[in-house]
C-alpha positions as CSV (number, residue, x, y, z in Angstrom):
1,M,-24.0,-79.2,-219.0
2,S,-20.9,-78.9,-221.9
3,A,-18.7,-76.0,-222.9
4,E,-19.8,-74.2,-226.3
5,T,-19.4,-76.1,-229.4
6,S,-20.1,-75.6,-232.7
7,V,-19.6,-79.1,-234.0
8,P,-20.6,-82.3,-233.1
9,R,-18.3,-84.8,-230.3
10,P,-16.5,-86.8,-231.6
11,R,-16.0,-90.5,-231.2
12,E,-13.5,-93.0,-230.4
13,S,-14.0,-96.4,-230.0
14,D,-17.7,-95.8,-229.3
15,V,-16.9,-93.5,-226.2
16,D,-18.9,-91.1,-225.9
17,I,-17.1,-88.5,-224.1
18,S,-19.6,-86.3,-223.4
19,D,-21.5,-89.3,-221.2
20,S,-21.6,-88.1,-218.0
21,A,-19.6,-91.1,-216.5
22,L,-17.0,-90.4,-218.3
23,F,-16.9,-86.8,-216.8
24,K,-17.3,-88.1,-213.6
25,G,-14.2,-90.5,-213.8
26,M,-11.9,-87.9,-215.3
27,L,-12.6,-85.8,-212.2
28,S,-12.1,-88.5,-209.9
29,E,-9.0,-89.6,-211.5
30,A,-7.4,-85.7,-212.2
31,E,-4.5,-84.3,-209.8
32,F,-5.8,-81.2,-210.2
33,A,-8.9,-79.9,-207.7
34,F,-12.0,-79.4,-210.1
35,A,-15.5,-78.0,-208.6
36,F,-18.6,-76.6,-210.3
37,F,-20.7,-73.9,-208.5
38,D,-23.9,-72.6,-210.3
39,G,-25.2,-69.4,-211.1
40,D,-26.0,-68.2,-207.7
41,G,-22.4,-69.3,-206.0
42,R,-23.4,-72.9,-205.0
43,V,-21.5,-75.5,-205.0
44,Q,-22.7,-78.4,-207.8
45,R,-19.8,-80.8,-208.4
46,V,-16.3,-81.4,-206.9
47,N,-13.6,-83.9,-207.1
48,D,-12.0,-86.0,-204.4
49,V,-8.8,-83.8,-204.6
50,F,-10.9,-81.0,-203.9
51,S,-12.4,-82.7,-200.9
52,D,-8.9,-83.6,-199.6
53,V,-8.3,-80.2,-199.6
54,V,-10.8,-78.3,-197.9
55,N,-11.2,-81.1,-196.1
56,V,-14.7,-81.4,-196.3
57,P,-17.2,-84.6,-197.9
58,A,-18.3,-83.9,-201.0
59,D,-21.8,-84.8,-200.0
60,R,-21.8,-82.3,-197.6
61,M,-20.8,-79.6,-200.0
62,I,-23.3,-80.2,-202.9
63,G,-26.1,-77.5,-203.1
64,R,-24.6,-75.3,-200.6
65,P,-22.7,-71.9,-201.1
66,P,-19.1,-72.0,-200.1
67,V,-19.7,-69.9,-197.0
68,E,-21.6,-72.3,-195.5
69,V,-19.0,-75.0,-195.8
70,L,-15.9,-74.3,-196.4
71,A,-13.0,-72.2,-194.1
72,A,-14.0,-68.1,-193.4
73,D,-10.6,-66.9,-195.7
74,L,-10.9,-69.7,-198.5
75,S,-14.4,-69.3,-198.9
76,Q,-14.3,-65.2,-199.2
77,I,-11.8,-65.7,-202.2
78,I,-14.3,-68.4,-204.3
79,T,-17.3,-66.7,-203.4
80,H,-15.8,-63.5,-204.6
81,A,-13.7,-64.6,-207.3
82,V,-17.2,-67.0,-208.9
83,Q,-19.1,-63.6,-208.8
84,A,-16.5,-61.6,-210.2
85,V,-16.7,-64.5,-213.2
86,I,-20.4,-63.6,-213.0
87,E,-20.0,-60.3,-213.3
88,S,-17.2,-60.4,-216.4
89,D,-18.3,-63.4,-217.7
90,G,-14.3,-64.2,-218.2
91,P,-12.0,-66.6,-216.5
92,V,-10.8,-65.2,-213.0
93,T,-7.1,-66.2,-211.3
94,E,-6.2,-66.0,-207.5
95,G,-2.5,-66.6,-207.7
96,R,-1.9,-67.7,-204.0
97,V,-4.2,-68.9,-201.5
98,R,-3.0,-70.6,-198.5
99,V,-5.0,-74.0,-197.0
100,R,-4.3,-75.7,-193.9
101,S,-4.2,-79.7,-195.1
102,A,-5.8,-82.4,-192.4
103,E,-2.6,-83.0,-191.8
104,G,-1.9,-79.3,-190.5
105,D,0.5,-78.8,-192.8
106,T,-0.3,-75.9,-195.0
107,R,0.0,-75.8,-198.5
108,H,-0.2,-73.5,-201.3
109,W,-2.4,-73.7,-204.4
110,S,-3.3,-71.3,-207.4
111,L,-6.9,-71.1,-208.8
112,S,-8.3,-70.3,-211.6
113,F,-12.2,-69.3,-212.2
114,S,-13.7,-70.1,-216.1
115,P,-17.5,-69.9,-217.0
116,V,-19.0,-72.4,-218.4
117,H,-21.6,-71.5,-221.3
118,D,-24.1,-74.3,-223.3
119,D,-24.8,-74.7,-226.8
120,Q,-26.6,-70.8,-226.7
121,G,-24.0,-69.7,-225.1
122,E,-25.9,-69.0,-221.7
123,L,-24.0,-69.2,-218.8
124,R,-24.1,-72.4,-217.1
125,A,-21.8,-73.0,-214.1
126,I,-18.4,-71.2,-213.1
127,A,-15.7,-73.9,-213.3
128,L,-12.5,-74.0,-210.5
129,V,-9.4,-75.7,-211.0
130,G,-7.0,-75.2,-208.6
131,L,-2.9,-76.4,-209.0
132,D,-0.7,-77.4,-205.7
133,V,2.0,-74.9,-206.0
134,T,3.6,-75.6,-202.9
135,E,6.8,-77.2,-203.9
136,S,7.3,-74.0,-206.8
137,R,6.8,-72.1,-203.7
138,Q,9.3,-73.8,-201.1
139,T,11.7,-73.8,-204.1
140,E,11.2,-70.0,-204.7
141,E,11.7,-68.9,-201.2
142,A,14.8,-71.0,-201.1
143,L,16.2,-69.3,-203.9
144,R,14.8,-65.8,-201.9
145,R,17.1,-67.0,-198.8
146,S,19.8,-68.1,-200.8
147,E,19.7,-64.8,-202.2
148,E,19.7,-63.2,-198.7
149,R,22.7,-65.5,-197.4
150,Y,25.2,-64.8,-199.9
151,R,24.5,-61.2,-199.7
152,S,24.6,-61.5,-195.8
153,L,27.8,-63.0,-196.5
154,V,29.0,-60.4,-198.6
155,E,28.2,-58.0,-196.5
156,A,29.6,-60.1,-193.2
157,Q,33.3,-60.4,-195.1
158,S,33.2,-56.9,-195.8
159,Q,33.7,-57.7,-199.6
160,L,33.0,-54.7,-202.1
161,V,30.7,-57.3,-205.3
162,W,30.9,-55.2,-209.0
163,I,29.9,-56.1,-212.2
164,T,31.5,-54.2,-215.7
165,S,30.5,-55.0,-219.0
166,P,32.7,-57.6,-221.5
167,T,35.1,-54.6,-222.0
168,G,35.4,-53.9,-218.6
169,A,33.5,-50.6,-218.5
170,V,31.4,-49.9,-215.6
171,V,27.5,-50.6,-216.1
172,E,26.1,-50.9,-212.7
173,D,26.4,-49.2,-209.3
174,A,28.4,-50.2,-206.8
175,P,27.0,-48.4,-203.5
176,Q,29.3,-50.1,-201.1
177,W,32.3,-48.9,-203.3
178,R,31.6,-45.4,-203.6
179,A,30.8,-45.4,-199.9
180,I,34.4,-46.3,-199.0
181,T,35.6,-44.4,-202.0
182,G,34.0,-41.6,-202.0
183,Q,33.2,-41.3,-205.0
184,G,29.7,-39.9,-206.6
185,L,27.8,-42.2,-208.7
186,E,28.2,-40.6,-212.4
187,E,32.1,-40.5,-211.7
188,Y,32.0,-44.2,-211.0
189,L,30.6,-45.3,-213.7
190,A,32.1,-42.3,-216.2
191,S,35.8,-43.3,-214.6
192,G,35.2,-46.3,-212.6
193,W,37.3,-48.3,-210.1
194,L,40.5,-47.3,-211.4
195,D,40.3,-43.4,-210.7
196,V,41.1,-44.5,-207.2
197,V,43.2,-46.6,-207.2
198,H,47.7,-45.5,-205.9
199,P,49.2,-43.6,-208.7
200,E,52.1,-45.6,-207.5
201,E,50.4,-48.6,-208.6
202,R,47.8,-47.8,-211.1
203,Q,49.3,-48.7,-214.0
204,Q,50.6,-52.0,-213.2
205,T,46.4,-53.0,-212.5
206,E,45.7,-51.5,-215.1
207,E,47.8,-53.3,-217.3
208,A,46.9,-56.8,-215.6
209,W,43.3,-55.8,-215.9
210,R,43.6,-55.3,-219.6
211,E,45.4,-58.5,-219.6
212,A,43.2,-60.5,-218.2
213,L,40.1,-59.2,-220.0
214,R,42.0,-60.2,-223.6
215,G,43.0,-63.4,-221.9
216,R,39.5,-64.4,-220.3
217,T,41.1,-65.1,-217.3
218,M,40.4,-64.8,-213.5
219,F,41.3,-61.3,-212.5
220,E,44.1,-61.3,-208.8
221,W,45.7,-58.1,-207.9
222,N,46.7,-56.4,-204.9
223,Y,46.2,-52.5,-204.6
224,R,46.0,-49.6,-202.4
225,V,42.8,-47.5,-202.6
226,R,42.4,-43.5,-201.8
227,T,39.0,-43.6,-199.3
228,R,36.7,-40.8,-199.0
229,A,39.0,-39.7,-195.5
230,S,41.8,-39.1,-198.4
231,G,44.0,-42.2,-196.5
232,F,44.5,-45.6,-198.6
233,R,43.4,-48.9,-197.8
234,H,44.8,-52.4,-199.0
235,F,42.6,-54.2,-201.0
236,E,42.5,-57.9,-202.9
237,V,40.0,-58.2,-205.5
238,R,39.3,-61.0,-207.5
239,A,36.8,-60.8,-210.7
240,V,36.0,-63.8,-213.6
241,P,34.2,-63.5,-216.6
242,I,30.6,-65.3,-216.5
243,I,30.5,-66.9,-220.6
244,R,27.6,-68.4,-222.2
245,H,27.4,-70.0,-225.4
246,G,31.4,-68.9,-225.5
247,R,30.8,-65.4,-225.1
248,V,32.0,-63.5,-222.5
249,V,28.6,-61.6,-220.8
250,E,30.0,-59.3,-217.5
251,W,32.6,-59.7,-215.4
252,V,31.7,-60.0,-211.5
253,G,34.6,-58.8,-209.1
254,A,34.9,-58.2,-205.2
255,N,36.9,-56.3,-203.5
256,T,38.1,-57.7,-199.7
257,D,40.1,-55.0,-197.3
258,V,43.1,-56.6,-196.0
259,T,44.6,-53.5,-194.5
260,P,44.1,-55.7,-190.9
261,Q,45.7,-58.7,-192.5
262,R,48.6,-56.1,-193.8
263,E,49.4,-54.2,-190.7
264,A,49.2,-57.9,-189.1
265,E,52.2,-58.2,-191.1
266,E,53.6,-55.8,-190.9
267,M,53.5,-56.0,-187.2
268,R,55.0,-59.3,-187.6
269,G,58.0,-57.8,-189.7
270,R,58.9,-55.5,-186.9
271,L,58.9,-58.2,-184.4
272,T,60.7,-60.8,-186.5
273,D,63.3,-57.8,-187.1
274,Q,63.5,-57.5,-183.8
275,L,63.7,-61.3,-182.6
276,G,66.5,-61.4,-185.3
277,A,68.3,-58.9,-183.6
278,A,68.3,-59.9,-180.3
279,A,69.4,-63.7,-181.7
280,L,71.8,-61.5,-183.9
281,R,73.6,-60.1,-180.5
282,T,73.7,-63.7,-178.7
283,A,75.4,-64.8,-181.4
284,R,77.5,-61.8,-181.2
285,L,78.2,-62.8,-177.6
286,Q,78.6,-66.3,-178.1
287,G,81.5,-64.9,-180.6
288,A,83.4,-62.5,-178.7
289,T,82.8,-65.3,-175.4
290,A,84.8,-67.5,-177.7
291,M,87.0,-65.2,-178.9
292,L,88.1,-64.2,-175.3
293,A,88.3,-67.3,-173.9
294,E,90.6,-67.9,-176.5
295,A,92.7,-65.1,-175.6
296,L,95.7,-65.6,-172.9
297,T,97.9,-62.4,-173.2
298,V,95.9,-58.8,-172.4
299,E,97.1,-57.8,-175.7
300,Q,95.0,-60.5,-176.9
301,V,92.0,-59.5,-174.8
302,V,92.6,-55.9,-176.1
303,Q,92.3,-57.0,-180.0
304,V,89.7,-59.5,-179.2
305,I,87.7,-55.9,-177.5
306,I,88.2,-54.2,-180.3
307,D,87.2,-56.7,-183.0
308,V,83.9,-56.9,-181.1
309,G,83.7,-53.1,-180.9
310,R,84.1,-52.6,-184.4
311,T,81.8,-55.7,-185.4
312,A,79.4,-55.9,-183.1
313,L,78.7,-52.4,-182.1
314,A,79.8,-51.0,-185.4
315,A,81.4,-48.0,-182.8
316,D,84.4,-45.7,-184.7
317,R,86.9,-46.4,-181.7
318,S,87.9,-48.8,-178.7
319,A,89.7,-48.3,-175.8
320,V,90.4,-50.4,-172.7
321,A,92.0,-49.2,-169.2
322,L,93.1,-51.0,-166.4
323,L,92.9,-50.3,-162.9
324,D,95.9,-49.3,-161.0
325,P,94.5,-49.8,-157.5
326,D,97.8,-48.1,-155.8
327,R,97.9,-45.1,-158.0
328,A,94.0,-44.8,-158.0
329,A,94.6,-44.4,-161.7
330,L,93.6,-45.9,-165.2
331,K,96.1,-46.9,-168.0
332,L,95.5,-46.7,-170.8
333,I,96.2,-50.4,-172.8
334,N,95.2,-48.8,-176.0
335,G,93.8,-45.5,-176.5
336,E,93.7,-45.4,-180.5
337,G,94.9,-41.9,-180.2
338,I,91.7,-40.8,-178.1
339,L,91.7,-37.3,-176.4
340,E,89.5,-37.3,-173.3
341,A,86.9,-35.0,-171.9
342,S,88.9,-34.8,-169.0
343,G,91.9,-32.8,-170.6
344,V,94.8,-35.7,-169.7
345,T,96.6,-36.7,-172.9
346,G,98.4,-39.2,-171.7
347,D,98.5,-42.6,-171.0
348,E,97.5,-42.2,-167.4
349,I,93.8,-41.5,-166.8
350,P,93.5,-40.4,-162.6
351,L,90.2,-41.5,-161.3
352,S,89.3,-38.0,-160.2
353,H,89.3,-36.5,-163.4
354,S,85.8,-37.1,-165.1
355,N,85.6,-39.1,-168.0
356,V,83.0,-41.8,-169.3
357,M,85.6,-44.2,-168.0
358,T,86.5,-43.2,-165.0
359,M,82.9,-42.6,-164.0
360,A,81.9,-46.2,-165.1
361,V,84.5,-47.1,-162.4
362,N,83.7,-44.9,-159.9
363,S,80.2,-45.8,-160.2
364,R,80.3,-50.0,-160.8
365,R,78.0,-48.8,-163.4
366,P,77.5,-48.7,-167.0
367,V,77.9,-44.4,-168.7
368,F,75.8,-43.9,-171.9
369,A,75.8,-40.8,-173.6
370,E,73.9,-41.0,-176.5
371,S,74.5,-37.8,-177.6
372,P,77.1,-34.2,-176.6
373,E,74.4,-32.9,-174.4
374,S,74.0,-35.9,-172.7
375,L,77.8,-36.3,-172.2
376,R,77.7,-32.6,-170.6
377,A,75.0,-33.4,-168.5
378,Q,76.6,-36.5,-166.6
379,L,80.4,-35.3,-167.1
380,L,79.3,-32.0,-165.0
381,E,77.3,-33.8,-162.5
382,A,80.0,-35.9,-162.1
383,G,82.6,-33.1,-160.9
384,G,83.6,-32.0,-164.8
385,D,85.2,-28.6,-166.0
386,E,83.3,-27.0,-168.1
387,E,86.2,-25.2,-170.2
388,V,87.9,-28.6,-170.6
389,L,85.0,-30.2,-172.0
390,A,83.7,-27.4,-174.5
391,G,87.2,-27.8,-176.2
392,F,86.6,-31.0,-176.1
393,L,83.3,-31.5,-177.8
394,A,84.5,-28.3,-180.1
395,H,87.9,-30.3,-181.4
396,G,86.6,-34.5,-181.4
397,D,84.3,-35.3,-184.0
398,E,82.5,-38.6,-181.8
399,R,78.8,-37.7,-180.3
400,A,77.9,-40.8,-178.6
401,W,79.9,-42.8,-175.9
402,V,80.0,-45.8,-173.9
403,G,82.0,-46.3,-170.6
404,L,81.6,-49.7,-169.0
405,P,83.1,-51.2,-166.1
406,L,85.2,-54.5,-166.0
407,L,84.3,-56.1,-163.0
408,A,85.3,-59.5,-161.6
409,A,83.8,-60.4,-158.4
410,G,82.4,-56.8,-157.6
411,R,86.3,-55.8,-157.7
412,A,87.4,-53.4,-160.7
413,L,89.7,-54.3,-163.1
414,G,89.1,-51.5,-165.3
415,A,87.0,-49.8,-168.0
416,L,86.1,-50.4,-172.0
417,R,85.6,-48.0,-173.8
418,F,83.3,-46.8,-177.0
419,S,83.0,-43.9,-179.0
420,F,80.8,-43.3,-182.3
421,T,81.0,-40.2,-184.5
422,R,77.2,-40.1,-184.8
423,P,74.6,-39.7,-182.0
424,Q,73.7,-43.3,-180.7
425,K,70.5,-44.5,-179.2
426,I,71.4,-47.2,-176.7
427,S,68.0,-49.7,-176.0
428,Q,67.5,-51.6,-173.1
429,E,69.0,-54.6,-175.4
430,D,71.9,-53.3,-175.9
431,G,72.6,-52.0,-172.7
432,V,72.0,-55.8,-171.5
433,F,74.4,-56.9,-174.3
434,L,77.0,-54.6,-173.0
435,E,77.0,-55.4,-169.6
436,A,77.1,-59.3,-171.0
437,L,79.9,-58.4,-173.1
438,A,81.6,-56.5,-170.3
439,G,81.3,-59.1,-167.9
440,Q,83.2,-61.7,-170.5
441,C,86.0,-59.3,-171.1
442,A,86.4,-58.5,-167.4
443,L,86.8,-62.3,-166.8
444,A,89.0,-62.0,-170.1
445,V,91.4,-59.7,-168.2
446,E,91.4,-60.8,-165.5
447,R,92.5,-64.2,-166.7
448,A,94.9,-62.8,-168.4
449,T,96.6,-60.5,-166.6
450,L,97.0,-63.9,-163.8
451,F,98.6,-65.4,-167.1
452,E,100.6,-62.8,-167.3
453,R,102.1,-62.5,-164.2
454,E,103.4,-66.0,-164.3
455,H,101.0,-68.4,-162.6
456,R,101.6,-71.2,-165.1
457,T,101.6,-73.8,-162.2
458,A,98.7,-76.0,-162.8
459,E,96.5,-75.4,-159.2
460,T,97.0,-71.8,-159.8
461,L,95.9,-71.6,-163.3
462,Q,93.2,-73.8,-162.4
463,R,91.8,-71.4,-159.4
464,S,92.8,-68.7,-161.5
465,L,89.3,-69.9,-163.9
466,L,87.2,-69.9,-161.0
467,P,86.0,-67.0,-159.2
468,D,87.9,-65.3,-156.5
469,R,84.8,-65.7,-154.0
470,L,81.1,-66.8,-153.4
471,P,78.9,-63.4,-153.5
472,V,77.3,-62.9,-150.3
473,I,73.5,-62.3,-150.5
474,K,71.0,-62.0,-148.1
475,G,68.5,-65.3,-147.7
476,L,71.2,-67.6,-148.9
477,E,74.8,-69.3,-147.7
478,L,76.9,-70.2,-150.8
479,A,80.4,-72.4,-149.7
480,Q,83.0,-74.1,-151.9
481,R,85.5,-76.7,-152.3
482,F,88.4,-77.2,-154.6
483,R,91.1,-80.2,-154.1
484,S,93.2,-80.5,-157.0
485,G,93.8,-83.5,-158.3
486,S,96.8,-83.4,-160.6
487,R,99.9,-84.6,-159.6
488,H,101.8,-83.1,-162.4
489,V,102.0,-79.2,-163.3
490,Q,98.7,-79.4,-165.5
491,V,95.6,-77.8,-165.6
492,G,92.5,-79.7,-164.7
493,G,88.6,-79.1,-166.2
494,D,86.5,-79.0,-163.1
495,W,84.9,-75.8,-162.2
496,Y,82.1,-74.0,-160.2
497,D,80.4,-70.4,-160.6
498,A,78.0,-68.9,-158.4
499,F,76.5,-65.4,-159.6
500,V,73.2,-62.8,-159.1
501,L,71.3,-62.5,-161.9
502,Q,69.2,-59.9,-162.4
503,D,65.9,-60.8,-160.8
504,G,67.6,-61.7,-157.9
505,R,67.5,-64.7,-158.3
506,V,71.1,-67.1,-157.9
507,A,72.5,-69.1,-160.8
508,A,74.9,-71.9,-159.4
509,V,77.2,-74.6,-161.2
510,V,79.5,-77.0,-161.7
511,G,80.9,-78.2,-164.4
512,D,84.1,-80.9,-165.4
513,V,85.8,-80.6,-168.1
514,M,87.4,-84.2,-169.4
515,G,91.1,-84.0,-169.0
516,K,94.4,-82.3,-168.0
517,G,96.0,-79.7,-169.8
518,V,96.0,-76.0,-171.1
519,K,93.5,-78.0,-173.7
520,A,90.8,-79.0,-170.6
521,A,91.8,-75.2,-169.1
522,A,90.4,-73.8,-172.5
523,G,87.5,-75.6,-172.6
524,M,86.4,-75.2,-169.3
525,G,86.8,-71.1,-169.5
526,R,84.9,-71.1,-172.8
527,I,82.0,-73.7,-171.3
528,R,82.2,-71.2,-168.0
529,N,82.2,-68.2,-169.9
530,A,79.6,-68.8,-172.5
531,M,77.4,-70.1,-169.5
532,R,77.5,-66.8,-167.6
533,A,76.6,-65.0,-170.9
534,L,74.0,-67.0,-171.8
535,A,72.0,-67.4,-168.0
536,L,72.4,-63.7,-168.0
537,T,70.6,-63.3,-171.0
538,N,68.1,-65.6,-170.8
539,P,68.2,-67.4,-167.2
540,P,66.6,-70.8,-167.8
541,P,68.4,-74.3,-167.1
542,A,66.9,-75.3,-170.2
543,A,67.2,-72.9,-172.3
544,V,71.5,-71.9,-171.0
545,L,71.9,-75.5,-171.7
546,T,70.6,-75.6,-175.3
547,G,72.7,-72.1,-176.1
548,L,75.6,-74.2,-174.2
549,D,74.6,-77.5,-176.4
550,R,75.2,-74.5,-179.8
551,V,78.4,-72.9,-178.2
552,F,80.0,-76.4,-178.0
553,E,79.3,-78.1,-181.1
554,A,81.2,-74.6,-182.7
555,T,83.8,-74.5,-180.3
556,E,85.3,-77.8,-179.1
557,E,86.2,-81.3,-180.3
558,E,83.9,-83.8,-180.8
559,E,86.2,-85.9,-178.9
560,Q,85.6,-83.4,-176.0
561,V,83.1,-84.2,-172.7
562,T,81.9,-82.0,-170.6
563,T,79.4,-82.5,-167.9
564,L,77.0,-79.9,-165.5
565,A,75.0,-79.7,-163.1
566,Y,72.9,-76.0,-163.4
567,M,70.4,-74.4,-161.1
568,V,68.4,-71.1,-160.7
569,V,67.7,-70.4,-156.7
570,E,65.8,-67.6,-155.0
571,P,67.3,-66.6,-152.0
572,G,64.7,-67.3,-148.7
573,T,62.6,-69.4,-150.4
574,G,64.8,-71.7,-151.9
575,E,62.1,-72.6,-154.8
576,G,64.5,-73.4,-158.0
577,T,65.2,-74.8,-161.1
578,L,66.9,-77.6,-162.1
579,A,69.0,-79.4,-165.8
580,L,71.7,-81.5,-165.5
581,A,73.7,-82.6,-168.6
582,G,75.8,-85.8,-168.1
583,H,76.4,-84.8,-164.3
584,P,75.7,-86.5,-160.9
585,P,72.6,-85.4,-159.4
586,P,72.6,-83.0,-156.3
587,V,72.1,-84.4,-152.6
588,L,69.4,-82.3,-150.4
589,V,70.4,-82.9,-147.2
590,S,67.6,-82.1,-144.5
591,P,68.3,-80.0,-141.0
592,Q,68.0,-83.4,-139.5
593,G,71.1,-85.0,-141.3
594,T,69.0,-87.1,-143.7
595,A,70.3,-87.0,-147.8
596,I,67.9,-87.6,-150.5
597,L,69.3,-87.4,-154.2
598,C,67.7,-85.3,-156.5
599,D,66.0,-87.9,-159.2
600,A,66.4,-85.3,-161.6
601,E,66.7,-86.8,-165.5
602,P,70.9,-86.8,-165.7
603,G,70.7,-85.6,-169.5
604,T,73.5,-86.0,-172.2
605,P,76.9,-84.4,-171.8
606,L,77.5,-81.0,-173.7
607,G,77.1,-81.1,-177.1
608,W,75.2,-84.3,-177.9
609,P,72.2,-84.0,-179.5
610,T,68.8,-83.7,-177.2
611,S,66.1,-81.9,-176.0
612,R,67.1,-79.9,-173.2
613,R,64.6,-80.8,-169.8
614,Q,64.7,-78.9,-166.5
615,F,62.8,-79.6,-163.3
616,R,61.7,-78.1,-160.1
617,F,63.9,-78.2,-157.8
618,V,63.1,-76.3,-154.1
619,V,66.1,-76.1,-151.2
620,P,63.8,-75.8,-148.6
621,P,64.5,-73.5,-145.0
622,G,67.3,-75.0,-143.0
623,H,68.3,-77.5,-146.1
624,T,71.6,-77.5,-148.0
625,A,71.7,-78.5,-151.6
626,V,75.4,-79.4,-152.9
627,L,76.8,-79.7,-156.5
628,Y,79.6,-81.7,-156.8
629,S,81.6,-83.1,-159.1
630,D,82.3,-87.0,-160.1
631,G,85.7,-86.9,-157.9
632,L,83.9,-86.9,-155.3
633,V,81.8,-90.2,-155.3
634,E,83.8,-92.0,-158.4
635,N,87.3,-93.3,-158.6
636,R,89.0,-96.5,-159.9
637,K,87.9,-98.5,-156.4
638,R,84.5,-97.0,-156.0
639,G,81.6,-96.9,-158.9
640,L,79.6,-94.0,-159.6
641,D,76.7,-96.2,-158.0
642,A,78.2,-96.7,-154.8
643,G,79.9,-94.0,-154.7
644,L,76.0,-92.1,-154.7
645,A,75.4,-94.5,-151.6
646,E,78.4,-93.6,-149.7
647,I,77.4,-89.8,-149.6
648,C,74.4,-90.3,-148.7
649,S,75.4,-92.7,-145.8
650,V,78.4,-90.2,-145.0
651,V,75.7,-87.1,-144.6
652,T,73.6,-89.2,-142.0
653,E,76.8,-89.4,-140.0
654,A,77.7,-85.5,-139.4
655,P,76.4,-83.9,-136.6
656,P,74.2,-81.5,-136.2
657,E,76.6,-78.3,-135.8
658,V,78.3,-79.6,-139.2
659,V,74.9,-80.1,-140.9
660,S,74.1,-76.8,-140.1
661,S,76.9,-75.3,-141.8
662,P,77.8,-75.5,-145.4
663,H,81.3,-74.9,-145.2
664,M,81.9,-77.5,-142.3
665,L,79.4,-79.8,-144.5
666,L,81.7,-79.5,-147.4
667,D,85.0,-80.0,-145.8
668,F,82.9,-83.4,-143.4
669,L,82.1,-84.4,-146.9
670,V,85.4,-84.0,-148.7
671,D,87.4,-85.8,-146.1
672,R,85.5,-88.9,-145.8
673,M,84.0,-89.5,-149.3
674,L,88.4,-89.3,-149.8
675,S,89.1,-91.2,-146.7
676,G,90.6,-94.4,-147.6
677,Y,90.9,-94.1,-151.6
678,E,93.9,-92.4,-153.6
679,Q,92.4,-89.1,-155.0
680,D,93.0,-89.3,-158.9
681,D,90.7,-86.3,-160.1
682,D,89.9,-83.2,-159.0
683,V,87.4,-82.6,-156.5
684,T,84.5,-79.6,-156.8
685,A,81.8,-79.2,-154.4
686,L,79.2,-76.4,-154.1
687,A,76.8,-75.7,-151.2
688,I,73.6,-73.7,-151.7
689,H,72.1,-73.4,-147.7
690,V,68.5,-71.5,-147.4
691,P,68.9,-70.5,-143.5
692,P,65.7,-71.4,-141.6
693,A,63.0,-68.7,-141.1
694,T,63.7,-66.7,-138.0
695,K,60.2,-65.3,-136.3
696,S,61.5,-62.3,-137.5
697,D,61.3,-62.8,-141.1
């Protein structure tokens, strides 16, 4: 068998390439699959590769048609191809044929069928040549999957891909882009993406795009795009030049919708502004607290209030009035020439006349009038005169008012008045700030009033800085004892406080400013006032101590040492939290008369750089917690550790009736702990007793 030729077959090294043995050897060594079929389509010869591919031995195939020895799908392909070659006398190619190998995997083959003629041009056989294209097919499939993944990734990321010519002209459609912008195909191809950029940003965007085209550099930009719905969304774009052989052949860009991120950033900005405003209010309150603590006279306190009204509240006018309980009237300390809506023009305003200050004092609550309409409604409800009110609003320039009662331990001292020449919205946060400010002002006014009454002795001044009485709270009993240790007419630094927080819990504190004299008293007043302000705005003990550290650093000298124990307790249940700033631990006394020292971390005095911690501290029903200053347990003859052990021992000696009464318990502890010792320091103690639960409870 030979292919048609008209020239003698060459010989090299005495080897005849038409030799059948040589031909058989070539077939056996080839990497391709070979097979020959006669004119009837029967197998004449195959090589080992073909035999391995079809998984049939060669001797079983020779002289038989493919349909008898090969798999149905493969035999059908070969039979049809052989018949096509016979009929056309020309080659036939089957591009993709899948064949399952002996190992069970599927391989892809490309089969070519060609006619073989003799010297006279007669068809002698049909030759099959098979090429394994599995790896090529797998490569193509991998590329296809990669392209699909890329397309899916782009779609999942909401990226809009577009292509331009080297000069920046749009040359291909971008359906995703047009779906968002509403551009038609002709419009997009003619004018491009710049036509839907926000007018305020188009010029800068176009200049940046042209600069990138000239420099062949990456184009990165942000702009707003007009959407199909006529709104605008924020997009980030990044486009890169595709360079081949040193020339830009096209630009490929991707736009990403970043509107949600922009909206989130704007929301974070608003929250940051709100937090900043809250921090500013806290800082202003702390500043006002420090200034009020330094003011010793009523005149000084009034000046501080006016300054705070102008700076912290941006009020146009401020007024302070003190209550004269005997005359049932408010006496203006400074009025700045104001004309009150009550119609009273003098310095004295009877409580029976309605205005923002008298309403605040009579109701013991703040009065907020954000507009003339709001003031009219409130004053008329309180019994104000319509004619007087109309005249006041017609001739005055004030358009918003705030009236704040000055309360000390529930007792009215007077009122504050701030007014504005414009309507003023008072938010809930502003209201909390104003109430806290009024509390500080009340303390300052009270202290200044006492000071001006010439109560200059040490014990009187020191007691004036402490609460007149403790609050009466259902589900909780409070008791306090203070015994001055000053031999001379000097002010000490011991203090205590207890007050109800906005959520109904009770804050209790005992502190000690080391030293004597007015300096120690002033420091005690600043810290106590600051602690109240901080507790009213953010009551957790750790937060209050952290705030006090900042106040201490700003107002106190480095050598000043101040300690305190501060707890917040829930009436009825006794659930609470505690924080210590270098202060002795509280003692918990059980109904059976046993005493346990709290093992909370003592911490460091105020102003020392540290991370403040708070601890759970429970006063179960029937128990009593005692906070005290170091003067109760420590003196020249008794160290602190010995004193702590002794107070626990003294508790066990108390009779049952003493243990069950916080007032009697404090008397017992103070008398027994000081017995036999010379008192050389102030002694302060505060008891928090949770009554035992009754059956009705």
